[in-house]
N, CA and C atoms as a LAMMPS dump frame, in Angstrom:
ITEM: TIMESTEP
0
ITEM: NUMBER OF ATOMS
354
ITEM: BOX BOUNDS ff ff ff
-5.0000000000000000e+02 5.0000000000000000e+02
-5.0000000000000000e+02 5.0000000000000000e+02
-5.0000000000000000e+02 5.0000000000000000e+02
ITEM: ATOMS id mol type element x y z
1 1 1 N -63.54 159.227 -254.689
2 1 2 C -62.252 158.432 -255.204
3 1 3 C -61.165 159.815 -255.418
4 2 1 N -61.635 160.476 -255.774
5 2 2 C -60.698 161.363 -256.026
6 2 3 C -59.782 161.574 -254.454
7 3 1 N -60.112 161.666 -253.429
8 3 2 C -59.338 162.068 -252.006
9 3 3 C -58.751 160.84 -251.819
10 4 1 N -59.127 159.412 -252.217
11 4 2 C -58.397 158.336 -251.637
12 4 3 C -56.521 158.098 -252.227
13 5 1 N -55.51 157.441 -251.545
14 5 2 C -54.436 157.931 -251.664
15 5 3 C -54.388 157.175 -252.954
16 6 1 N -53.13 157.456 -253.746
17 6 2 C -53.067 156.628 -254.936
18 6 3 C -52.344 154.855 -254.6
19 7 1 N -52.022 154.97 -253.808
20 7 2 C -51.867 153.687 -252.871
21 7 3 C -52.847 152.592 -252.803
22 8 1 N -53.913 153.524 -251.942
23 8 2 C -55.271 152.647 -251.371
24 8 3 C -55.312 152.493 -252.996
25 9 1 N -55.538 152.816 -254.399
26 9 2 C -56.366 152.7 -255.193
27 9 3 C -55.601 151.868 -256.271
28 10 1 N -54.086 151.574 -256.119
29 10 2 C -53.917 150.463 -256.923
30 10 3 C -54.24 149.285 -256.157
31 11 1 N -54.096 149.26 -255.037
32 11 2 C -54.097 147.746 -254.002
33 11 3 C -55.742 147.608 -254.215
34 12 1 N -56.965 148.312 -254.368
35 12 2 C -57.927 148.094 -254.808
36 12 3 C -58.332 147.801 -255.801
37 13 1 N -57.377 148.22 -256.766
38 13 2 C -57.645 147.945 -258.291
39 13 3 C -57.034 146.495 -258.373
40 14 1 N -55.775 146.725 -257.684
41 14 2 C -55.287 145.118 -257.797
42 14 3 C -55.998 144.316 -257.376
43 15 1 N -56.772 144.015 -256.156
44 15 2 C -57.568 143.358 -255.664
45 15 3 C -58.556 143.129 -256.518
46 16 1 N -59.606 143.956 -256.935
47 16 2 C -60.494 143.471 -258.042
48 16 3 C -60.096 142.603 -258.947
49 17 1 N -59.095 142.846 -259.784
50 17 2 C -58.598 142.496 -260.909
51 17 3 C -58.129 140.804 -260.504
52 18 1 N -57.943 140.779 -259.18
53 18 2 C -57.419 139.56 -258.524
54 18 3 C -58.923 138.665 -258.635
55 19 1 N -59.608 139.289 -258.032
56 19 2 C -61.197 138.496 -258.028
57 19 3 C -61.796 137.821 -259.211
58 20 1 N -61.308 138.387 -260.219
59 20 2 C -62.079 138.283 -261.636
60 20 3 C -61.046 137.031 -261.994
61 21 1 N -59.829 136.682 -261.473
62 21 2 C -58.86 135.9 -261.926
63 21 3 C -59.466 134.306 -261.338
64 22 1 N -58.716 133.066 -262.006
65 22 2 C -59.314 131.992 -261.317
66 22 3 C -58.37 131.686 -260.334
67 23 1 N -58.807 131.179 -259.588
68 23 2 C -57.754 130.761 -258.335
69 23 3 C -57.052 129.792 -258.45
70 24 1 N -56.771 129.108 -259.972
71 24 2 C -55.481 128.53 -260.209
72 24 3 C -54.258 129.745 -260.778
73 25 1 N -55.036 130.669 -261.561
74 25 2 C -54.481 131.679 -262.147
75 25 3 C -53.705 132.444 -260.893
76 26 1 N -54.08 132.814 -259.648
77 26 2 C -53.816 133.171 -258.6
78 26 3 C -52.839 132.624 -257.729
79 27 1 N -53.248 131.5 -257.809
80 27 2 C -52.516 130.374 -256.907
81 27 3 C -51.137 130.337 -257.744
82 28 1 N -51.021 130.214 -259.325
83 28 2 C -49.703 130.475 -259.904
84 28 3 C -48.959 131.746 -259.765
85 29 1 N -49.531 132.734 -259.478
86 29 2 C -49.007 134.184 -260.011
87 29 3 C -48.561 134.252 -258.102
88 30 1 N -48.759 133.767 -257.257
89 30 2 C -48.191 133.651 -255.432
90 30 3 C -47.091 132.892 -255.124
91 31 1 N -47.168 131.555 -256.307
92 31 2 C -46.15 130.568 -256.132
93 31 3 C -45.103 131.292 -256.481
94 32 1 N -44.773 132.028 -257.815
95 32 2 C -43.991 132.69 -258.57
96 32 3 C -43.45 133.755 -258.06
97 33 1 N -44.68 134.789 -257.136
98 33 2 C -43.801 135.862 -255.941
99 33 3 C -43.147 135.865 -255.025
100 34 1 N -43.857 134.136 -254.303
101 34 2 C -43.004 133.968 -252.91
102 34 3 C -41.933 133.319 -253.286
103 35 1 N -41.819 132.324 -254.247
104 35 2 C -40.243 131.948 -254.969
105 35 3 C -39.303 133.124 -255.433
106 36 1 N -39.663 133.834 -255.478
107 36 2 C -38.912 135.267 -256.169
108 36 3 C -38.573 135.518 -254.839
109 37 1 N -39.302 136.232 -253.876
110 37 2 C -39.181 136.881 -252.596
111 37 3 C -38.162 135.768 -251.821
112 38 1 N -38.221 134.623 -251.567
113 38 2 C -37.513 133.477 -250.691
114 38 3 C -36.421 133.173 -251.287
115 39 1 N -35.866 133.865 -252.951
116 39 2 C -34.408 134.118 -253.095
117 39 3 C -33.559 135.213 -252.043
118 40 1 N -34.246 135.996 -251.546
119 40 2 C -33.634 137.199 -251.17
120 40 3 C -34.042 137.404 -249.63
121 41 1 N -35.057 137.199 -249.159
122 41 2 C -35.358 137.132 -247.712
123 41 3 C -35.775 135.855 -247.032
124 42 1 N -35.946 135.862 -245.906
125 42 2 C -36.337 134.691 -244.914
126 42 3 C -37.742 133.9 -245.142
127 43 1 N -38.191 133.197 -244.6
128 43 2 C -39.561 132.766 -245.294
129 43 3 C -40.461 133.822 -243.599
130 44 1 N -39.829 133.796 -242.715
131 44 2 C -40.741 134.585 -242.039
132 44 3 C -40.603 135.883 -242.659
133 45 1 N -39.801 136.62 -243.155
134 45 2 C -40.174 138.116 -244.076
135 45 3 C -41.322 137.529 -245.048
136 46 1 N -40.964 136.664 -245.608
137 46 2 C -41.907 136.165 -246.608
138 46 3 C -43.159 136.362 -246.038
139 47 1 N -43.649 135.464 -245.35
140 47 2 C -44.559 134.841 -244.386
141 47 3 C -45.796 136.724 -244.168
142 48 1 N -44.706 137.143 -243.444
143 48 2 C -45.544 138.354 -243.13
144 48 3 C -45.528 139.446 -244.12
145 49 1 N -44.878 139.165 -245.709
146 49 2 C -45.309 140.199 -246.513
147 49 3 C -46.521 139.352 -247.113
148 50 1 N -46.619 138.479 -247.339
149 50 2 C -47.633 137.589 -248.112
150 50 3 C -48.657 137.172 -246.989
151 51 1 N -49.631 138.227 -246.177
152 51 2 C -50.034 137.714 -245.563
153 51 3 C -51.584 136.882 -246.226
154 52 1 N -52.134 137.712 -246.897
155 52 2 C -53.195 137.756 -247.608
156 52 3 C -53.302 136.414 -248.336
157 53 1 N -52.28 136.224 -249.145
158 53 2 C -52.018 135.126 -250.283
159 53 3 C -52.022 133.734 -248.979
160 54 1 N -51.245 133.757 -247.613
161 54 2 C -51.03 132.896 -246.766
162 54 3 C -52.442 132.67 -246.291
163 55 1 N -53.396 133.24 -246.141
164 55 2 C -54.705 133.155 -245.891
165 55 3 C -55.593 131.976 -247.207
166 56 1 N -55.265 132.939 -248.098
167 56 2 C -56.198 132.093 -249.287
168 56 3 C -55.37 131.047 -249.871
169 57 1 N -54.161 130.733 -249.298
170 57 2 C -53.578 129.414 -250.141
171 57 3 C -52.773 128.579 -248.878
172 58 1 N -53.046 128.871 -247.913
173 58 2 C -52.431 128.187 -246.397
174 58 3 C -51.835 126.859 -246.812
175 59 1 N -51.984 126.125 -247.169
176 59 2 C -51.236 124.757 -247.779
177 59 3 C -50.206 124.937 -248.551
178 60 1 N -50.351 125.332 -249.866
179 60 2 C -49.377 125.488 -250.711
180 60 3 C -48.613 126.62 -250.338
181 61 1 N -48.834 127.55 -249.293
182 61 2 C -47.527 128.52 -248.843
183 61 3 C -47.054 127.896 -247.984
184 62 1 N -47.603 127.003 -247.165
185 62 2 C -46.491 126.519 -246.082
186 62 3 C -45.563 125.533 -246.759
187 63 1 N -46.413 124.992 -248.041
188 63 2 C -45.362 124.061 -249.072
189 63 3 C -44.253 124.759 -249.348
190 64 1 N -44.369 125.9 -249.687
191 64 2 C -43.161 126.934 -250.563
192 64 3 C -42.253 127.418 -249.709
193 65 1 N -42.698 127.649 -248.188
194 65 2 C -41.73 128.186 -246.819
195 65 3 C -40.86 126.941 -246.369
196 66 1 N -41.159 125.759 -246.975
197 66 2 C -40.284 124.542 -246.408
198 66 3 C -38.887 124.588 -247.194
199 67 1 N -39.124 125.11 -248.847
200 67 2 C -38.094 124.763 -249.528
201 67 3 C -37.246 123.79 -249.978
202 68 1 N -38.546 122.599 -249.752
203 68 2 C -37.613 121.13 -250.353
204 68 3 C -38.74 120.688 -250.515
205 69 1 N -39.961 121.354 -250.853
206 69 2 C -41.146 120.346 -251.663
207 69 3 C -40.759 120.24 -252.885
208 70 1 N -41.593 119.164 -253.228
209 70 2 C -41.301 118.484 -254.584
210 70 3 C -42.197 119.327 -255.732
211 71 1 N -41.862 120.044 -256.499
212 71 2 C -42.138 121.114 -257.342
213 71 3 C -43.067 120.864 -258.28
214 72 1 N -43.174 118.936 -258.842
215 72 2 C -43.803 118.041 -259.931
216 72 3 C -45.176 118.035 -258.854
217 73 1 N -45.405 117.852 -257.226
218 73 2 C -46.815 117.133 -256.756
219 73 3 C -47.476 118.789 -256.726
220 74 1 N -46.745 120.004 -256.651
221 74 2 C -47.072 120.99 -257.061
222 74 3 C -48.289 121.505 -258.031
223 75 1 N -47.382 121.274 -259.33
224 75 2 C -47.83 121.635 -260.295
225 75 3 C -49.16 120.653 -260.495
226 76 1 N -48.877 119.062 -260.466
227 76 2 C -49.98 118.424 -260.484
228 76 3 C -51.483 118.842 -259.586
229 77 1 N -50.871 119.367 -258.582
230 77 2 C -52.569 119.736 -258.116
231 77 3 C -52.769 121.007 -258.567
232 78 1 N -52.022 121.808 -259.232
233 78 2 C -52.34 122.764 -259.67
234 78 3 C -53.294 122.536 -260.927
235 79 1 N -52.9 121.575 -261.779
236 79 2 C -53.825 121.256 -263.438
237 79 3 C -54.813 120.547 -262.979
238 80 1 N -54.645 119.964 -261.882
239 80 2 C -56.431 119.208 -260.892
240 80 3 C -56.928 120.356 -261.272
241 81 1 N -56.43 121.286 -260.059
242 81 2 C -57.374 122.635 -260.096
243 81 3 C -57.714 123.342 -261.383
244 82 1 N -57.056 123.164 -262.532
245 82 2 C -57.462 123.883 -263.589
246 82 3 C -58.295 123.003 -264.492
247 83 1 N -58.393 121.86 -264.176
248 83 2 C -59.044 120.801 -265.035
249 83 3 C -60.753 120.684 -264.143
250 84 1 N -60.781 121.372 -262.809
251 84 2 C -61.79 121.447 -262.118
252 84 3 C -62.538 122.709 -262.641
253 85 1 N -61.705 123.829 -262.63
254 85 2 C -62.382 124.752 -263.308
255 85 3 C -62.704 124.908 -264.646
256 86 1 N -61.785 124.401 -265.355
257 86 2 C -62.829 123.996 -266.977
258 86 3 C -63.593 123.16 -266.885
259 87 1 N -64.128 122.393 -265.791
260 87 2 C -65.397 121.651 -265.583
261 87 3 C -65.196 120.248 -266.319
262 88 1 N -63.929 119.775 -266.643
263 88 2 C -63.821 118.28 -267.126
264 88 3 C -63.001 117.186 -266.439
265 89 1 N -63.335 117.575 -264.481
266 89 2 C -63.265 116.915 -263.498
267 89 3 C -63.538 117.54 -262.384
268 90 1 N -64.523 116.546 -261.689
269 90 2 C -64.996 116.874 -260.288
270 90 3 C -63.682 117.209 -259.387
271 91 1 N -64.39 117.907 -258.454
272 91 2 C -63.659 118.196 -256.829
273 91 3 C -63.397 116.616 -256.419
274 92 1 N -64.195 116.206 -256.442
275 92 2 C -63.849 114.613 -255.698
276 92 3 C -63.015 113.748 -256.463
277 93 1 N -63.264 113.574 -258.219
278 93 2 C -62.368 113.032 -258.435
279 93 3 C -60.92 113.5 -258.67
280 94 1 N -60.384 115.113 -258.535
281 94 2 C -59.632 115.531 -258.67
282 94 3 C -58.955 115.302 -257.365
283 95 1 N -59.664 115.311 -256.089
284 95 2 C -58.959 115.002 -255.065
285 95 3 C -58.157 113.722 -254.756
286 96 1 N -59.216 112.707 -255.656
287 96 2 C -58.888 111.1 -255.72
288 96 3 C -57.334 110.91 -256.437
289 97 1 N -57.675 111.833 -257.503
290 97 2 C -56.11 111.572 -258.412
291 97 3 C -55.273 112.427 -257.325
292 98 1 N -55.299 113.271 -256.969
293 98 2 C -53.934 113.615 -255.971
294 98 3 C -53.434 112.917 -255.35
295 99 1 N -54.725 112.399 -254.572
296 99 2 C -54.475 111.233 -253.291
297 99 3 C -53.506 110.49 -253.8
298 100 1 N -54.099 109.807 -254.62
299 100 2 C -53.642 108.564 -255.605
300 100 3 C -51.905 108.719 -255.831
301 101 1 N -51.861 109.367 -256.381
302 101 2 C -50.008 110.165 -256.738
303 101 3 C -49.29 110.174 -255.693
304 102 1 N -49.908 111.003 -254.447
305 102 2 C -49.22 111.138 -253.221
306 102 3 C -49.278 109.609 -252.72
307 103 1 N -50.352 108.901 -252.175
308 103 2 C -49.984 107.481 -251.851
309 103 3 C -48.726 106.857 -252.56
310 104 1 N -48.6 106.759 -253.836
311 104 2 C -47.915 106.132 -254.905
312 104 3 C -46.538 106.788 -254.47
313 105 1 N -46.605 107.887 -254.508
314 105 2 C -44.721 108.728 -254.535
315 105 3 C -44.444 108.491 -253.439
316 106 1 N -45.148 108.869 -252.066
317 106 2 C -44.834 108.922 -250.827
318 106 3 C -44.928 108.062 -249.822
319 107 1 N -46.235 107.398 -249.561
320 107 2 C -47.028 106.485 -248.786
321 107 3 C -45.759 105.438 -248.882
322 108 1 N -46.247 104.826 -250.037
323 108 2 C -46.2 103.472 -250.445
324 108 3 C -44.344 103.065 -250.605
325 109 1 N -43.607 104.192 -250.784
326 109 2 C -41.891 104.108 -250.88
327 109 3 C -41.877 104.042 -249.257
328 110 1 N -42.167 104.977 -248.639
329 110 2 C -41.884 104.632 -246.952
330 110 3 C -42.656 103.1 -246.146
331 111 1 N -43.231 102.865 -246.733
332 111 2 C -43.649 101.822 -246.12
333 111 3 C -43.132 100.507 -246.598
334 112 1 N -42.524 100.732 -247.758
335 112 2 C -41.432 99.694 -248.128
336 112 3 C -40.4 99.71 -247.568
337 113 1 N -39.776 101.145 -247.564
338 113 2 C -38.383 100.917 -246.987
339 113 3 C -38.678 100.48 -245.169
340 114 1 N -39.556 101.251 -244.419
341 114 2 C -39.702 100.464 -243.323
342 114 3 C -39.896 98.817 -242.898
343 115 1 N -40.77 97.966 -244.127
344 115 2 C -40.498 97.008 -244.279
345 115 3 C -39.262 96.308 -244.249
346 116 1 N -38.344 96.942 -245.191
347 116 2 C -36.771 96.442 -244.935
348 116 3 C -36.092 96.398 -244.069
349 117 1 N -36.689 97.494 -242.971
350 117 2 C -35.49 98.28 -241.847
351 117 3 C -35.723 96.592 -240.42
352 118 1 N -36.995 96.277 -241.377
353 118 2 C -38.029 95.45 -240.014
354 118 3 C -37.303 94.083 -239.957
């Protein structure tokens, strides 16, 4: 280990500490870092810089790069993940809860608007 470059050691320690973090904690950290990077960089630059995070959280990462996502939906999804990690809700129930909110907030209003135009 003494012969390893300092940067390699830092990256390995960072990865090892992340492995002990919960998935929701890693997601929140990634969101904050990506949002900060997007203030000064293009989405393409951010995507290349955060390739590992993009692999771990592809849908969240995609959402962040659109820049017009609804933060409250992202927060609700993270809260459901935290509830799952704490054992307060099953993955199925969390998925149903998220799906219901998305249907109520996105799908139903779009159907209503389409019906008004018809």
